[in-house]
C-alpha positions as CSV (number, residue, x, y, z in Angstrom):
1,M,0.0,0.0,0.0
2,Q,2.8,2.3,1.0
3,S,4.7,1.4,-2.1
4,Q,1.7,2.0,-4.3
5,T,1.1,5.4,-2.7
6,V,4.7,6.4,-3.3
7,Q,4.4,5.3,-6.9
8,R,1.3,7.4,-7.3
9,A,3.0,10.4,-5.8
10,R,6.1,9.9,-8.0
11,T,4.3,9.7,-11.4
12,P,2.7,13.2,-11.3
13,L,5.9,14.7,-9.9
14,C,7.8,13.2,-12.8
15,H,5.3,14.8,-15.2
16,Y,5.6,18.1,-13.4
17,G,9.4,18.1,-13.6
18,R,9.2,17.3,-17.3
19,A,6.8,20.3,-17.7
20,L,9.2,22.5,-15.8
21,C,12.0,21.4,-18.0
22,L,10.1,22.1,-21.1
23,L,9.1,25.5,-19.9
24,A,12.7,26.3,-18.9
25,C,14.0,25.2,-22.3
26,S,11.3,27.2,-24.0
27,L,12.3,30.3,-22.0
28,L,15.9,29.8,-22.7
29,F,15.1,29.4,-26.4
30,T,13.0,32.6,-26.3
31,T,15.7,34.6,-24.6
32,A,18.3,33.3,-27.0
33,Q,16.1,34.1,-29.9
34,A,15.4,37.6,-28.6
35,H,19.2,38.2,-28.3
36,A,19.7,36.8,-31.8
37,D,16.9,39.1,-33.1
38,L,18.5,42.1,-31.5
39,R,21.9,41.3,-33.0
40,A,20.3,40.9,-36.4
41,A,18.5,44.2,-36.1
42,E,21.7,46.0,-34.9
43,Q,23.5,44.6,-37.9
44,D,20.8,45.8,-40.2
45,L,21.1,49.2,-38.6
46,L,24.9,49.3,-39.0
47,Q,24.6,48.3,-42.6
48,G,22.1,51.0,-43.3
49,R,19.0,48.7,-43.8
50,A,16.8,51.0,-41.8
51,D,13.4,49.7,-42.8
52,Q,14.5,46.1,-42.0
53,A,16.0,47.2,-38.6
54,V,12.9,49.1,-37.6
55,A,10.6,46.2,-38.5
56,G,12.6,43.7,-36.5
57,L,12.9,46.0,-33.5
58,R,9.2,46.9,-33.5
59,S,8.4,43.2,-33.4
60,A,10.9,42.9,-30.5
61,V,9.2,45.6,-28.4
62,D,5.7,44.3,-29.3
63,R,6.8,41.0,-27.8
64,E,8.6,42.6,-24.9
65,P,7.7,46.2,-24.2
66,G,10.3,46.5,-21.5
67,N,13.2,45.6,-23.8
68,A,15.4,48.6,-23.2
69,A,18.1,47.5,-25.7
70,A,15.5,47.3,-28.4
71,H,14.1,50.7,-27.6
72,L,17.7,52.2,-27.8
73,L,18.3,50.6,-31.1
74,L,15.0,52.0,-32.4
75,C,16.1,55.4,-31.2
76,R,19.4,55.1,-33.1
77,S,17.5,53.9,-36.2
78,F,15.2,56.9,-36.2
79,L,18.1,59.2,-35.5
80,A,19.9,57.9,-38.5
81,E,16.8,58.6,-40.6
82,Q,16.5,62.1,-39.0
83,R,13.2,61.3,-37.5
84,G,13.7,63.3,-34.3
85,S,10.3,62.9,-32.5
86,E,10.2,59.1,-33.0
87,A,13.9,58.8,-31.9
88,A,13.2,60.9,-28.8
89,D,10.2,58.7,-27.8
90,Q,12.2,55.5,-28.1
91,C,15.2,56.9,-26.2
92,R,12.8,57.9,-23.4
93,L,11.5,54.4,-23.3
94,A,15.0,53.0,-23.2
95,L,15.9,55.1,-20.2
96,Q,12.6,54.3,-18.5
97,T,13.0,50.5,-19.0
98,G,16.5,50.0,-17.6
99,L,19.2,52.2,-19.3
100,A,18.9,55.4,-17.2
101,G,22.3,54.5,-15.6
102,N,24.0,53.9,-19.0
103,S,26.3,56.7,-20.2
104,E,25.9,55.8,-23.9
105,A,22.1,55.6,-23.7
106,Q,21.9,59.0,-22.0
107,D,24.1,60.4,-24.8
108,W,22.0,59.0,-27.5
109,A,18.9,60.4,-25.7
110,G,20.5,63.8,-25.6
111,R,21.1,63.7,-29.4
112,A,17.5,62.6,-30.0
113,F,16.1,65.3,-27.8
114,G,18.2,67.8,-29.7
115,M,17.0,66.7,-33.1
116,Q,13.4,66.9,-31.8
117,A,14.0,70.4,-30.5
118,E,15.2,71.6,-33.9
119,H,11.6,71.1,-35.2
120,A,9.7,72.2,-32.1
121,G,8.1,75.6,-31.4
122,P,9.8,78.1,-29.1
123,I,8.2,77.0,-25.8
124,A,8.5,73.2,-26.5
125,G,12.1,73.9,-27.8
126,L,13.1,75.5,-24.5
127,K,11.8,72.5,-22.6
128,L,13.5,70.1,-24.8
129,A,16.8,72.0,-24.6
130,G,16.7,71.5,-20.9
131,Q,16.3,67.8,-21.5
132,V,19.2,67.8,-23.9
133,R,21.4,69.4,-21.3
134,T,20.3,67.0,-18.6
135,A,20.9,63.9,-20.8
136,F,24.4,65.0,-21.9
137,Q,25.3,66.0,-18.3
138,T,24.1,62.7,-17.0
139,A,26.0,60.8,-19.7
140,F,29.2,62.6,-18.8
141,N,28.7,62.2,-15.0
142,L,28.1,58.5,-15.5
143,N,31.4,58.1,-17.4
144,R,33.8,61.0,-17.5
145,R,36.0,59.1,-19.9
146,N,33.2,58.8,-22.5
147,P,34.5,61.0,-25.4
148,A,31.2,61.3,-27.1
149,A,29.4,62.4,-23.9
150,A,32.2,65.0,-23.1
151,N,32.1,66.3,-26.7
152,D,28.3,66.5,-26.9
153,L,28.1,68.3,-23.5
154,G,30.8,70.7,-24.5
155,E,29.1,71.5,-27.9
156,F,25.9,72.1,-26.0
157,F,27.5,74.6,-23.7
158,I,29.1,76.4,-26.6
159,A,26.0,76.6,-28.8
160,A,23.1,76.9,-26.3
161,P,22.0,80.2,-24.8
162,F,22.5,80.9,-21.1
163,L,18.7,80.6,-20.5
164,V,18.8,76.8,-21.1
165,G,22.2,76.1,-19.5
166,G,24.7,77.0,-22.1
167,G,27.7,79.2,-21.6
168,T,31.3,79.4,-22.9
169,D,32.6,79.5,-19.3
170,K,31.1,76.1,-18.7
171,A,32.6,74.8,-21.9
172,T,36.0,76.2,-20.9
173,A,35.8,74.5,-17.5
174,L,34.8,71.2,-19.1
175,A,37.8,71.4,-21.5
176,D,40.1,72.0,-18.6
177,S,38.7,69.1,-16.5
178,I,39.1,66.6,-19.3
179,Q,42.5,67.7,-20.6
180,P,44.3,64.9,-18.7
181,T,42.0,62.1,-19.8
182,L,40.5,63.2,-23.1
183,P,43.0,65.7,-24.6
184,E,41.7,65.5,-28.2
185,I,38.2,66.5,-27.1
186,A,39.6,69.2,-24.8
187,H,41.5,70.8,-27.7
188,R,38.5,70.4,-30.0
189,L,36.2,72.3,-27.6
190,R,38.8,75.0,-27.2
191,A,39.0,75.3,-31.0
192,L,35.3,75.7,-31.2
193,L,35.4,78.3,-28.5
194,A,38.1,80.3,-30.2
195,E,36.2,80.1,-33.5
196,K,33.1,81.4,-31.8
197,R,35.1,84.3,-30.5
198,G,36.3,85.0,-34.0
199,D,39.9,83.9,-33.2
200,T,40.7,82.0,-36.4
201,A,44.4,81.6,-35.6
202,G,43.6,80.3,-32.1
203,A,41.1,77.9,-33.4
204,E,43.5,76.5,-36.0
205,R,46.2,76.0,-33.3
206,E,43.7,74.1,-31.2
207,F,42.5,71.9,-34.0
208,L,46.1,71.2,-34.9
209,S,46.8,70.3,-31.3
210,A,43.9,67.9,-31.4
211,V,45.6,66.2,-34.4
212,Q,48.9,66.1,-32.6
213,V,47.6,64.4,-29.5
214,A,45.3,62.0,-31.2
215,D,46.8,61.4,-34.7
216,A,43.4,60.1,-35.6
217,P,41.2,60.5,-38.7
218,G,38.4,62.2,-36.7
219,A,40.7,65.0,-35.6
220,L,41.9,65.5,-39.2
221,V,38.3,65.7,-40.4
222,D,37.5,68.4,-37.8
223,L,40.5,70.3,-39.1
224,A,39.4,69.9,-42.8
225,C,35.9,71.1,-41.9
226,F,37.3,74.1,-40.1
227,Y,39.4,75.0,-43.2
228,V,36.2,74.7,-45.4
229,R,34.4,77.1,-43.0
230,K,37.3,79.5,-43.3
231,N,37.5,79.3,-47.1
232,M,40.9,77.6,-47.1
233,P,40.4,75.0,-49.8
234,E,44.0,73.9,-50.2
235,K,44.5,73.2,-46.5
236,A,41.1,71.5,-46.4
237,T,42.1,69.2,-49.2
238,V,45.3,68.2,-47.5
239,A,43.7,67.5,-44.2
240,A,40.8,65.5,-45.7
241,R,43.2,63.4,-47.7
242,R,45.3,62.7,-44.6
243,A,42.2,61.6,-42.8
244,I,41.3,59.2,-45.6
245,A,44.9,57.8,-45.8
246,Q,44.9,57.2,-42.0
247,D,41.5,55.6,-41.9
248,R,42.3,52.1,-43.1
249,D,38.9,50.8,-41.8
250,L,37.1,53.2,-44.1
251,D,34.6,54.1,-41.3
252,A,32.3,57.1,-40.9
253,N,35.2,59.5,-40.9
254,V,35.9,58.9,-44.6
255,V,32.4,59.8,-45.4
256,D,32.8,63.2,-43.7
257,A,36.2,63.6,-45.3
258,A,34.7,62.9,-48.7
259,S,32.0,65.4,-48.1
260,T,34.7,67.9,-47.4
261,L,36.5,67.1,-50.6
262,N,33.3,67.7,-52.5
263,D,32.9,71.1,-50.7
264,V,36.3,72.1,-52.2
265,H,35.3,70.8,-55.7
266,Q,37.2,67.5,-55.6
267,T,34.0,65.7,-56.5
268,A,35.4,62.8,-58.5
269,E,37.7,61.9,-55.6
270,A,34.9,62.2,-53.1
271,M,32.6,59.9,-55.1
272,Q,35.4,57.3,-55.3
273,I,35.8,57.3,-51.5
274,L,32.0,57.1,-50.9
275,R,31.8,54.1,-53.3
276,A,34.7,52.4,-51.5
277,Y,32.9,52.9,-48.2
278,L,29.7,51.3,-49.5
279,E,31.6,48.4,-51.0
280,H,34.0,47.4,-48.2
281,G,34.0,50.0,-45.5
282,R,33.1,49.6,-41.8
283,Q,29.6,51.0,-42.1
284,S,27.6,52.3,-39.1
285,D,24.6,54.4,-38.2
286,Q,27.0,57.3,-37.9
287,A,27.2,57.3,-41.7
288,P,24.4,55.0,-42.8
289,A,24.4,53.6,-46.3
290,F,21.3,55.4,-47.3
291,R,22.8,58.7,-46.4
292,V,25.9,57.9,-48.5
293,H,23.7,57.0,-51.5
294,V,22.0,60.4,-51.1
295,L,25.3,62.1,-51.1
296,L,26.3,60.3,-54.3
297,G,23.0,61.2,-55.8
298,Q,23.4,64.9,-55.0
299,M,26.9,64.9,-56.5
300,L,25.7,63.2,-59.6
301,A,22.8,65.5,-60.0
302,A,25.1,68.5,-59.6
303,Q,27.2,67.1,-62.5
304,G,24.0,66.7,-64.7
305,D,23.9,62.9,-64.4
306,R,20.1,62.7,-63.7
307,P,19.8,58.9,-64.3
308,G,22.7,58.1,-62.1
309,A,21.3,60.4,-59.4
310,R,17.9,58.8,-59.6
311,R,19.4,55.4,-59.1
312,Q,21.2,56.5,-56.0
313,F,18.1,58.1,-54.5
314,Q,16.1,55.0,-55.3
315,V,18.6,52.7,-53.6
316,A,18.5,55.0,-50.5
317,L,14.7,54.7,-50.4
318,S,14.9,51.0,-50.8
319,L,16.9,50.9,-47.5
320,A,15.1,53.7,-45.7
321,S,11.7,54.5,-47.3
322,G,11.0,57.4,-44.9
323,Y,14.3,59.2,-45.4
324,A,13.3,62.7,-46.3
325,P,16.5,63.8,-48.1
326,A,16.2,60.9,-50.5
327,Q,12.6,61.7,-51.1
328,K,13.4,65.3,-51.8
329,G,16.3,64.4,-54.0
330,L,14.2,62.1,-56.1
331,G,11.4,64.6,-56.3
332,S,13.8,67.3,-57.6
333,L,14.8,65.3,-60.7
C-alpha cells in the first residue's frame, strides 16, 4: 500500500518536472532568440538597412515592451533617418525601462532630444533644450571618460543660450577638466570656443593640437571642416586626404572627409571614396548607407547625371523608405 502510494506520488511529480524542464527550455530558447533578433537588427542598422532594422525592432518591443536595448536601437535607427520625435520617444522608453544608468544611452537620448528640439516651437524647444542638457550632463557624469558624452556636452555649452544652461565659461571649465583624460576632445572644444570668438588663428592652433595628441582620422576631419568654413580649400584638401589615408577601416570618418572634398570641388575623388565605403568599409549608423547613397545622388545631380542620381536616391529609399532627403532628391529630378 505504501509502495503504491509512493508510486502514485512519483508519477505526477515526474510529469511536473518534465513540464518545468520544457518550460525552462522554452524560456531559454525565447531569450536566445530575442538576443539573436537584436543582434540581427543591430547589424541591419549598422549596414544601413533602416526599414529592416525598424521592422525587426518593432516586433521585439511588441513581444517585450520593457526591452530597453530594443528601444535604444530603435532610437538610433530613427536618429539615422533624421526622425527626431520618434527617436526621442524611443530613447525615453530605453531610459525608463532600464538604461537610465548607462552613459551611452543617455548620450543617444540627448542627441534625440536635440533633433526633436530643432523642429519644435519656441516653448517646446526650450523645454527640450533642458532635457538635452540633462541627458548630456548625466551621460558625462556616469562616465567621464566617454569621449562622445564629453564632446556633446561641450558643444551644447558652446551653442546653447545661457537661458537653457549654455555658456562658454562652462565649456572652458569642461575642457580644462578633461584635458588629462580626453585631450583630443579638450582641444576640439577650445578650438570651437576660439572660432566662436572670431579667433581664427587660435582655433587653428587648437585643431592642430587635437591632431597632434590623437593622430586620428576624426581630428583631421575636424581640421578639414574648419578650413572649409574659413574658405581655405588647399588646406582643407590636404587635411581630408590625410584623414582618408589614415582611416584604413574606411569608417564614418571617410564619409565626412569625402563630403569635405566635395565642398572644395574635388568631387570625383569624393565619389570614389564614398563608393569604397559602401563596397567594403566599416559601415555604421554614424554614416548610414542610405545617407551615402543620397550624397552620391546629390553629387551626380550637380554634374548633370540625372539617371545616375535617380538610381542613388532609389537605392537610398529601398533601404530607408522614410528618409526625407532621399525623397526630396528624387522629387527634384
